VMD Tcl script that draws the C-alpha trace (Angstrom):
set ca {
  {-1.18 25.50 2.02}
  {-3.81 27.50 0.13}
  {-2.22 30.84 0.95}
  {-0.22 33.43 -0.97}
  {3.18 31.92 -1.76}
  {4.83 35.18 -0.61}
  {3.78 34.29 2.95}
  {5.75 31.02 2.95}
  {9.34 30.87 4.17}
  {11.60 27.95 3.31}
  {15.02 27.91 4.95}
  {18.09 26.86 3.06}
  {19.90 23.73 4.16}
  {21.91 24.40 7.30}
  {23.52 22.04 9.79}
  {22.36 24.22 12.69}
  {18.77 23.25 11.73}
  {19.26 19.69 10.46}
  {22.45 17.98 11.55}
  {22.61 15.17 8.99}
  {21.70 16.73 5.68}
  {22.55 14.85 2.51}
  {24.68 16.51 -0.17}
  {22.96 18.03 -3.18}
  {23.84 17.06 -6.73}
  {22.18 17.65 -10.08}
  {18.40 17.32 -9.86}
  {18.40 14.67 -7.13}
  {17.98 17.30 -4.43}
  {15.13 18.94 -6.37}
  {13.29 15.62 -6.54}
  {13.81 14.80 -2.87}
  {13.27 18.28 -1.49}
  {10.31 19.01 -3.75}
  {8.40 16.03 -2.39}
  {9.49 16.87 1.16}
  {8.05 20.37 0.73}
  {4.78 18.93 -0.54}
  {4.51 16.56 2.43}
  {5.39 19.37 4.85}
  {2.67 21.60 3.40}
  {0.12 18.80 3.65}
  {1.04 18.19 7.31}
  {0.73 21.87 8.23}
  {-2.49 22.34 6.27}
  {-4.05 19.30 7.96}
  {-3.37 20.86 11.37}
  {-4.75 24.23 10.30}
  {-7.89 22.80 8.70}
  {-8.97 21.45 12.09}
  {-9.30 25.06 13.27}
  {-11.66 26.11 10.47}
  {-14.95 25.27 12.17}
  {-18.05 27.22 13.16}
  {-17.53 30.99 13.26}
  {-13.87 30.48 12.35}
  {-14.62 28.65 9.08}
  {-13.56 31.64 6.97}
  {-10.57 33.02 8.89}
  {-7.95 34.91 6.93}
  {-4.54 33.24 6.66}
  {-3.10 35.71 9.17}
  {-5.85 35.07 11.71}
  {-5.71 31.31 11.15}
  {-1.96 31.20 11.80}
  {-2.35 33.47 14.84}
  {-5.05 31.17 16.25}
  {-2.83 28.12 15.68}
  {0.11 29.88 17.35}
  {-1.90 30.74 20.47}
  {-3.24 27.18 20.61}
  {0.38 25.94 20.46}
  {-0.12 24.07 17.20}
  {3.15 23.34 15.42}
  {3.45 25.60 12.38}
  {6.46 23.81 10.96}
  {6.98 20.32 9.61}
  {9.71 17.83 10.36}
  {10.68 14.65 8.58}
  {13.53 12.32 7.84}
}
mol new
graphics top color blue
foreach p $ca { graphics top sphere $p radius 0.5 }
foreach p [lrange $ca 0 end-1] q [lrange $ca 1 end] { graphics top cylinder $p $q radius 0.2 }
display resetview
């Protein structure tokens, strides 16, 4: 995402968020979830990069996210 990692929130697995989660075992979940996180970050960053034009080319992370929020750009990622 090219922001401070302390600004990123990753929720733990919960059936109230994702109904059909797969069980975790050994490092299989690390492999699957690690790649899912990477893809999610790429999706979000692609949306945000479209806002960095003209006078807004050097927005701070906070201002960039605020701009995306007010433009109703999805700031989360979903996959299956």
